KEZALUM-375942 format. One record per residue: residue number from 1; residue in three letters; x, y, z of N, C-alpha, C in turn. Coordinates in steps of 0.1 Angstrom, whole numbers. Layout:
BEGIN
[pt NUM; "ALA"; [X; Y; Z]; [X; Y; Z]; [X; Y; Z]]
...
***
This chain:
BEGIN
[pt 1; "MET"; [1606; 908; 1389]; [1611; 899; 1378]; [1609; 884; 1383]]
[pt 2; "THR"; [1604; 877; 1374]; [1601; 862; 1377]; [1612; 854; 1370]]
[pt 3; "GLY"; [1613; 842; 1374]; [1623; 833; 1368]; [1636; 834; 1377]]
[pt 4; "VAL"; [1647; 834; 1370]; [1660; 834; 1376]; [1668; 847; 1373]]
[pt 5; "GLN"; [1676; 851; 1381]; [1685; 863; 1379]; [1698; 861; 1386]]
[pt 6; "ILE"; [1707; 869; 1381]; [1720; 870; 1387]; [1724; 885; 1389]]
[pt 7; "SER"; [1730; 888; 1400]; [1735; 901; 1402]; [1750; 901; 1403]]
[pt 8; "VAL"; [1756; 910; 1396]; [1771; 911; 1396]; [1775; 925; 1400]]
[pt 9; "SER"; [1784; 926; 1409]; [1790; 939; 1413]; [1804; 940; 1408]]
[pt 10; "LEU"; [1809; 953; 1407]; [1823; 955; 1404]; [1832; 948; 1413]]
[pt 11; "GLN"; [1828; 948; 1426]; [1837; 942; 1436]; [1838; 927; 1433]]
[pt 12; "ASP"; [1828; 921; 1428]; [1828; 906; 1425]; [1838; 903; 1414]]
[pt 13; "LEU"; [1840; 912; 1405]; [1849; 910; 1393]; [1863; 915; 1395]]
[pt 14; "GLY"; [1866; 921; 1406]; [1879; 927; 1409]; [1881; 940; 1401]]
[pt 15; "ILE"; [1871; 945; 1395]; [1872; 957; 1387]; [1874; 969; 1397]]
[pt 16; "ALA"; [1867; 969; 1408]; [1869; 980; 1418]; [1883; 981; 1422]]
[pt 17; "GLU"; [1890; 970; 1424]; [1905; 971; 1428]; [1913; 977; 1416]]
[pt 18; "ALA"; [1909; 973; 1404]; [1916; 979; 1392]; [1913; 994; 1391]]
[pt 19; "PHE"; [1901; 998; 1393]; [1898; 1012; 1393]; [1906; 1020; 1404]]
[pt 20; "ASP"; [1907; 1014; 1416]; [1914; 1020; 1427]; [1929; 1021; 1423]]
[pt 21; "ARG"; [1935; 1011; 1416]; [1949; 1012; 1412]; [1950; 1023; 1401]]
[pt 22; "MET"; [1941; 1024; 1392]; [1941; 1034; 1382]; [1940; 1048; 1388]]
[pt 23; "ALA"; [1931; 1050; 1397]; [1930; 1063; 1404]; [1942; 1067; 1411]]
[pt 24; "ALA"; [1948; 1057; 1419]; [1960; 1060; 1426]; [1972; 1063; 1417]]
[pt 25; "GLY"; [1973; 1056; 1406]; [1983; 1058; 1396]; [1982; 1072; 1389]]
[pt 26; "ALA"; [1969; 1076; 1387]; [1967; 1089; 1380]; [1970; 1101; 1389]]
[pt 27; "GLU"; [1971; 1099; 1402]; [1975; 1110; 1411]; [1989; 1114; 1410]]
[pt 28; "ASP"; [1998; 1105; 1407]; [2012; 1108; 1404]; [2017; 1100; 1392]]
[pt 29; "MET"; [2017; 1107; 1381]; [2021; 1101; 1368]; [2035; 1105; 1364]]
[pt 30; "THR"; [2044; 1108; 1374]; [2057; 1112; 1372]; [2065; 1102; 1363]]
[pt 31; "ASP"; [2063; 1090; 1366]; [2070; 1079; 1357]; [2065; 1080; 1343]]
[pt 32; "LEU"; [2052; 1081; 1341]; [2047; 1082; 1327]; [2052; 1095; 1321]]
[pt 33; "MET"; [2052; 1106; 1328]; [2056; 1119; 1322]; [2071; 1118; 1319]]
[pt 34; "ASP"; [2079; 1111; 1327]; [2093; 1109; 1324]; [2095; 1101; 1310]]
[pt 35; "ARG"; [2087; 1091; 1309]; [2087; 1083; 1296]; [2083; 1091; 1284]]
[pt 36; "ILE"; [2073; 1100; 1286]; [2069; 1109; 1275]; [2080; 1119; 1272]]
[pt 37; "GLY"; [2086; 1124; 1283]; [2098; 1133; 1281]; [2109; 1126; 1272]]
[pt 38; "SER"; [2111; 1114; 1275]; [2122; 1107; 1267]; [2118; 1106; 1252]]
[pt 39; "VAL"; [2105; 1104; 1249]; [2100; 1104; 1235]; [2102; 1117; 1229]]
[pt 40; "LEU"; [2099; 1128; 1236]; [2100; 1141; 1231]; [2115; 1146; 1229]]
[pt 41; "ILE"; [2124; 1142; 1239]; [2138; 1145; 1237]; [2144; 1138; 1225]]
[pt 42; "ASN"; [2140; 1125; 1223]; [2145; 1118; 1212]; [2141; 1124; 1199]]
[pt 43; "GLY"; [2128; 1129; 1198]; [2123; 1135; 1186]; [2130; 1149; 1183]]
[pt 44; "THR"; [2132; 1156; 1194]; [2139; 1169; 1193]; [2153; 1167; 1188]]
[pt 45; "ARG"; [2160; 1158; 1194]; [2174; 1155; 1190]; [2175; 1151; 1176]]
[pt 46; "ASP"; [2165; 1143; 1171]; [2165; 1138; 1158]; [2163; 1150; 1148]]
[pt 47; "ARG"; [2154; 1160; 1152]; [2152; 1172; 1144]; [2165; 1180; 1143]]
[pt 48; "ILE"; [2172; 1182; 1154]; [2184; 1190; 1154]; [2195; 1183; 1147]]
[pt 49; "GLY"; [2197; 1170; 1150]; [2209; 1163; 1145]; [2208; 1157; 1132]]
[pt 50; "THR"; [2195; 1154; 1127]; [2194; 1146; 1115]; [2185; 1152; 1105]]
[pt 51; "THR"; [2172; 1155; 1108]; [2162; 1158; 1098]; [2161; 1173; 1095]]
[pt 52; "ASN"; [2164; 1182; 1104]; [2162; 1196; 1102]; [2149; 1200; 1097]]
[pt 53; "VAL"; [2138; 1195; 1104]; [2124; 1198; 1100]; [2117; 1202; 1113]]
[pt 54; "ASP"; [2106; 1209; 1111]; [2097; 1213; 1122]; [2090; 1200; 1127]]
[pt 55; "PRO"; [2084; 1200; 1139]; [2076; 1188; 1143]; [2065; 1185; 1133]]
[pt 56; "ASP"; [2060; 1194; 1125]; [2050; 1191; 1115]; [2056; 1186; 1102]]
[pt 57; "GLY"; [2070; 1185; 1101]; [2076; 1180; 1089]; [2081; 1190; 1079]]
[pt 58; "THR"; [2079; 1203; 1082]; [2083; 1214; 1073]; [2098; 1216; 1074]]
[pt 59; "PRO"; [2106; 1215; 1063]; [2120; 1218; 1064]; [2123; 1232; 1070]]
[pt 60; "TRP"; [2134; 1233; 1078]; [2138; 1246; 1083]; [2145; 1253; 1071]]
[pt 61; "PRO"; [2145; 1267; 1072]; [2154; 1274; 1063]; [2168; 1271; 1066]]
[pt 62; "GLN"; [2176; 1268; 1056]; [2190; 1265; 1059]; [2198; 1278; 1063]]
[pt 63; "SER"; [2207; 1276; 1072]; [2216; 1287; 1076]; [2226; 1290; 1065]]
[pt 64; "LEU"; [2231; 1302; 1065]; [2241; 1306; 1056]; [2253; 1297; 1056]]
[pt 65; "ARG"; [2257; 1293; 1068]; [2268; 1284; 1070]; [2266; 1271; 1063]]
[pt 66; "VAL"; [2254; 1265; 1064]; [2251; 1253; 1058]; [2251; 1254; 1043]]
[pt 67; "LYS"; [2245; 1265; 1038]; [2244; 1268; 1024]; [2259; 1269; 1018]]
[pt 68; "GLU"; [2268; 1275; 1025]; [2281; 1276; 1020]; [2291; 1265; 1022]]
[pt 69; "PHE"; [2289; 1258; 1034]; [2299; 1249; 1038]; [2293; 1235; 1041]]
[pt 70; "GLY"; [2280; 1233; 1040]; [2274; 1220; 1043]; [2272; 1219; 1058]]
[pt 71; "GLY"; [2267; 1207; 1062]; [2264; 1204; 1076]; [2249; 1205; 1079]]
[pt 72; "LYS"; [2246; 1206; 1091]; [2232; 1207; 1096]; [2230; 1221; 1102]]
[pt 73; "THR"; [2219; 1227; 1099]; [2214; 1239; 1106]; [2212; 1236; 1120]]
[pt 74; "LEU"; [2216; 1245; 1129]; [2215; 1244; 1144]; [2224; 1233; 1150]]
[pt 75; "HIS"; [2233; 1228; 1142]; [2242; 1217; 1147]; [2256; 1219; 1143]]
[pt 76; "LEU"; [2262; 1230; 1147]; [2276; 1232; 1144]; [2284; 1226; 1155]]
[pt 77; "SER"; [2282; 1230; 1168]; [2290; 1225; 1179]; [2283; 1213; 1186]]
[pt 78; "GLY"; [2270; 1212; 1184]; [2263; 1201; 1191]; [2258; 1205; 1205]]
[pt 79; "GLU"; [2261; 1217; 1209]; [2257; 1222; 1222]; [2241; 1223; 1224]]
[pt 80; "LEU"; [2234; 1228; 1214]; [2220; 1229; 1215]; [2214; 1215; 1216]]
[pt 81; "LEU"; [2218; 1206; 1208]; [2213; 1192; 1208]; [2216; 1186; 1222]]
[pt 82; "ALA"; [2228; 1187; 1227]; [2231; 1181; 1240]; [2224; 1188; 1252]]
[pt 83; "SER"; [2219; 1200; 1250]; [2213; 1207; 1261]; [2198; 1204; 1263]]
[pt 84; "VAL"; [2192; 1197; 1254]; [2178; 1194; 1254]; [2176; 1184; 1266]]
[pt 85; "THR"; [2167; 1188; 1275]; [2164; 1179; 1287]; [2149; 1180; 1289]]
[pt 86; "SER"; [2145; 1171; 1299]; [2131; 1171; 1303]; [2131; 1171; 1318]]
[pt 87; "GLU"; [2119; 1176; 1323]; [2117; 1175; 1338]; [2103; 1171; 1340]]
[pt 88; "ALA"; [2101; 1159; 1346]; [2088; 1153; 1348]; [2082; 1157; 1361]]
[pt 89; "ALA"; [2069; 1159; 1362]; [2062; 1162; 1374]; [2050; 1152; 1374]]
[pt 90; "PRO"; [2042; 1152; 1385]; [2030; 1143; 1385]; [2020; 1143; 1374]]
[pt 91; "HIS"; [2018; 1155; 1367]; [2008; 1156; 1357]; [2013; 1163; 1344]]
[pt 92; "GLU"; [2027; 1165; 1343]; [2032; 1172; 1331]; [2047; 1169; 1330]]
[pt 93; "VAL"; [2051; 1172; 1318]; [2066; 1171; 1315]; [2070; 1183; 1307]]
[pt 94; "THR"; [2081; 1189; 1311]; [2086; 1201; 1304]; [2099; 1197; 1297]]
[pt 95; "VAL"; [2100; 1200; 1284]; [2111; 1197; 1275]; [2117; 1210; 1270]]
[pt 96; "GLY"; [2130; 1212; 1271]; [2135; 1224; 1266]; [2150; 1224; 1267]]
[pt 97; "SER"; [2156; 1236; 1265]; [2170; 1239; 1265]; [2173; 1251; 1274]]
[pt 98; "ASN"; [2184; 1251; 1281]; [2188; 1262; 1289]; [2198; 1272; 1282]]
[pt 99; "LYS"; [2200; 1269; 1269]; [2209; 1277; 1262]; [2203; 1291; 1259]]
[pt 100; "ILE"; [2210; 1302; 1260]; [2204; 1315; 1259]; [2199; 1317; 1245]]
[pt 101; "TYR"; [2204; 1311; 1235]; [2200; 1313; 1221]; [2189; 1303; 1217]]
[pt 102; "ALA"; [2185; 1294; 1226]; [2175; 1283; 1222]; [2162; 1289; 1218]]
[pt 103; "GLY"; [2157; 1299; 1225]; [2144; 1305; 1222]; [2144; 1312; 1208]]
[pt 104; "VAL"; [2155; 1319; 1205]; [2157; 1325; 1192]; [2155; 1315; 1181]]
[pt 105; "HIS"; [2162; 1304; 1182]; [2161; 1294; 1171]; [2147; 1288; 1171]]
[pt 106; "GLN"; [2140; 1286; 1182]; [2127; 1280; 1182]; [2116; 1290; 1176]]
[pt 107; "THR"; [2117; 1303; 1179]; [2106; 1312; 1175]; [2111; 1322; 1165]]
[pt 108; "GLY"; [2124; 1323; 1162]; [2129; 1334; 1153]; [2130; 1347; 1161]]
[pt 109; "ALA"; [2137; 1356; 1155]; [2139; 1369; 1161]; [2145; 1379; 1151]]
[pt 110; "THR"; [2143; 1392; 1154]; [2149; 1403; 1146]; [2158; 1410; 1156]]
[pt 111; "ILE"; [2171; 1410; 1152]; [2181; 1417; 1161]; [2184; 1431; 1156]]
[pt 112; "THR"; [2183; 1440; 1164]; [2185; 1454; 1161]; [2197; 1460; 1170]]
[pt 113; "PRO"; [2203; 1470; 1166]; [2214; 1476; 1174]; [2209; 1481; 1187]]
[pt 114; "LYS"; [2216; 1479; 1198]; [2213; 1485; 1211]; [2217; 1500; 1211]]
[pt 115; "ASN"; [2229; 1502; 1205]; [2235; 1516; 1204]; [2239; 1518; 1190]]
[pt 116; "GLY"; [2236; 1529; 1185]; [2240; 1533; 1171]; [2229; 1528; 1161]]
[pt 117; "ASP"; [2232; 1530; 1148]; [2223; 1527; 1138]; [2224; 1514; 1131]]
[pt 118; "ALA"; [2235; 1507; 1133]; [2238; 1495; 1126]; [2245; 1484; 1134]]
[pt 119; "LEU"; [2243; 1472; 1129]; [2251; 1460; 1135]; [2263; 1458; 1126]]
[pt 120; "SER"; [2273; 1453; 1131]; [2285; 1450; 1124]; [2290; 1436; 1128]]
[pt 121; "PHE"; [2291; 1427; 1119]; [2295; 1413; 1122]; [2301; 1406; 1110]]
[pt 122; "THR"; [2307; 1395; 1113]; [2314; 1387; 1103]; [2306; 1374; 1100]]
[pt 123; "LEU"; [2303; 1371; 1087]; [2296; 1359; 1083]; [2305; 1347; 1084]]
[pt 124; "ALA"; [2299; 1335; 1083]; [2306; 1323; 1084]; [2317; 1322; 1073]]
[pt 125; "ASN"; [2315; 1329; 1062]; [2325; 1329; 1051]; [2336; 1339; 1052]]
[pt 126; "GLY"; [2335; 1347; 1063]; [2346; 1357; 1066]; [2342; 1371; 1061]]
[pt 127; "GLU"; [2331; 1372; 1054]; [2327; 1385; 1049]; [2322; 1394; 1060]]
[pt 128; "ARG"; [2326; 1406; 1060]; [2322; 1416; 1070]; [2309; 1423; 1065]]
[pt 129; "VAL"; [2299; 1424; 1074]; [2286; 1429; 1071]; [2282; 1440; 1081]]
[pt 130; "VAL"; [2276; 1451; 1075]; [2270; 1461; 1084]; [2255; 1462; 1080]]
[pt 131; "ALA"; [2246; 1461; 1089]; [2232; 1460; 1086]; [2224; 1467; 1097]]
[pt 132; "GLY"; [2213; 1472; 1093]; [2204; 1479; 1103]; [2197; 1469; 1112]]
[pt 133; "SER"; [2195; 1457; 1107]; [2189; 1446; 1115]; [2192; 1433; 1109]]
[pt 134; "VAL"; [2190; 1422; 1116]; [2192; 1409; 1111]; [2180; 1401; 1116]]
[pt 135; "THR"; [2174; 1393; 1107]; [2162; 1385; 1110]; [2167; 1370; 1110]]
[pt 136; "ILE"; [2165; 1364; 1121]; [2168; 1349; 1122]; [2155; 1342; 1121]]
[pt 137; "PRO"; [2153; 1334; 1111]; [2140; 1327; 1109]; [2138; 1317; 1120]]
[pt 138; "ALA"; [2125; 1314; 1123]; [2122; 1304; 1133]; [2125; 1290; 1127]]
[pt 139; "ARG"; [2131; 1282; 1135]; [2134; 1268; 1132]; [2129; 1259; 1144]]
[pt 140; "PRO"; [2116; 1258; 1145]; [2111; 1250; 1156]; [2116; 1236; 1157]]
[pt 141; "TYR"; [2122; 1233; 1168]; [2127; 1220; 1171]; [2120; 1213; 1182]]
[pt 142; "LEU"; [2113; 1221; 1191]; [2105; 1216; 1202]; [2091; 1214; 1196]]
[pt 143; "GLY"; [2084; 1204; 1201]; [2070; 1201; 1197]; [2068; 1186; 1196]]
[pt 144; "ILE"; [2056; 1183; 1191]; [2052; 1169; 1191]; [2049; 1166; 1176]]
[pt 145; "SER"; [2057; 1157; 1170]; [2054; 1153; 1156]; [2042; 1142; 1157]]
[pt 146; "GLU"; [2037; 1139; 1145]; [2026; 1129; 1144]; [2031; 1116; 1150]]
[pt 147; "ALA"; [2043; 1112; 1146]; [2049; 1099; 1150]; [2051; 1099; 1165]]
[pt 148; "GLU"; [2056; 1111; 1171]; [2058; 1112; 1185]; [2045; 1111; 1193]]
[pt 149; "GLY"; [2034; 1117; 1187]; [2021; 1116; 1193]; [2016; 1102; 1194]]
[pt 150; "ALA"; [2018; 1095; 1183]; [2014; 1080; 1183]; [2022; 1072; 1193]]
[pt 151; "THR"; [2035; 1075; 1194]; [2043; 1068; 1204]; [2039; 1072; 1218]]
[pt 152; "ILE"; [2035; 1084; 1221]; [2031; 1088; 1234]; [2018; 1081; 1237]]
[pt 153; "GLU"; [2008; 1080; 1228]; [1996; 1073; 1230]; [1999; 1058; 1234]]
[pt 154; "ASP"; [2008; 1052; 1227]; [2012; 1038; 1230]; [2018; 1037; 1244]]
[pt 155; "VAL"; [2027; 1046; 1247]; [2034; 1045; 1260]; [2024; 1048; 1271]]
[pt 156; "THR"; [2014; 1057; 1269]; [2004; 1059; 1279]; [1995; 1047; 1281]]
[pt 157; "GLY"; [1991; 1041; 1270]; [1982; 1029; 1270]; [1989; 1018; 1278]]
[pt 158; "ILE"; [2002; 1016; 1275]; [2009; 1005; 1282]; [2010; 1008; 1297]]
[pt 159; "TRP"; [2013; 1021; 1300]; [2015; 1025; 1314]; [2002; 1022; 1322]]
[pt 160; "PHE"; [1990; 1026; 1316]; [1977; 1024; 1323]; [1974; 1009; 1323]]
[pt 161; "ASN"; [1977; 1002; 1312]; [1975; 987; 1312]; [1983; 980; 1323]]
[pt 162; "ASP"; [1995; 985; 1325]; [2003; 979; 1336]; [1997; 982; 1350]]
[pt 163; "LEU"; [1991; 994; 1351]; [1984; 997; 1364]; [1973; 988; 1366]]
[pt 164; "LEU"; [1966; 985; 1356]; [1954; 976; 1357]; [1958; 961; 1357]]
[pt 165; "GLY"; [1971; 958; 1355]; [1975; 945; 1355]; [1971; 937; 1343]]
[pt 166; "ILE"; [1969; 944; 1332]; [1965; 938; 1319]; [1977; 933; 1311]]
[pt 167; "GLY"; [1988; 940; 1313]; [2000; 936; 1305]; [2000; 943; 1291]]
[pt 168; "GLY"; [2007; 937; 1282]; [2008; 943; 1268]; [1995; 945; 1261]]
[pt 169; "ARG"; [1996; 954; 1251]; [1984; 957; 1244]; [1983; 949; 1231]]
***
């Protein structure tokens, strides 16, 4: 090449240091996963306590108690809502509930008698029922809504920008 030229390396621009910070930060993203867990907990609690919709926005089937007496499905005592927690690790976050009935509400279930031919129970209105089985519909409360996904993208972008020393987006 004739004339004049300039050579620039990543080291000259401080980009290498930024990449090193990014790589080091990506090895343990527990703090980021904790922030994402908070987003998911808030969304889950909103679904249980306020909106009664799936993460995709589909309304849950109302419980018989709610149909007869009002209130919110999955929110009689508030125990399910209060039990939702998260656990962050370097590359993932787990959100859920330790309540024994939590999975039934998330995925639905059919309950059949262990012994005998029928189940016998009392409904919320006091009516006594005998049935061969009972189906509890799924009411998914765990998951990522579109709005939560967008918030997670924002939180992740801010976290990596902070690693790079860029600041706000």
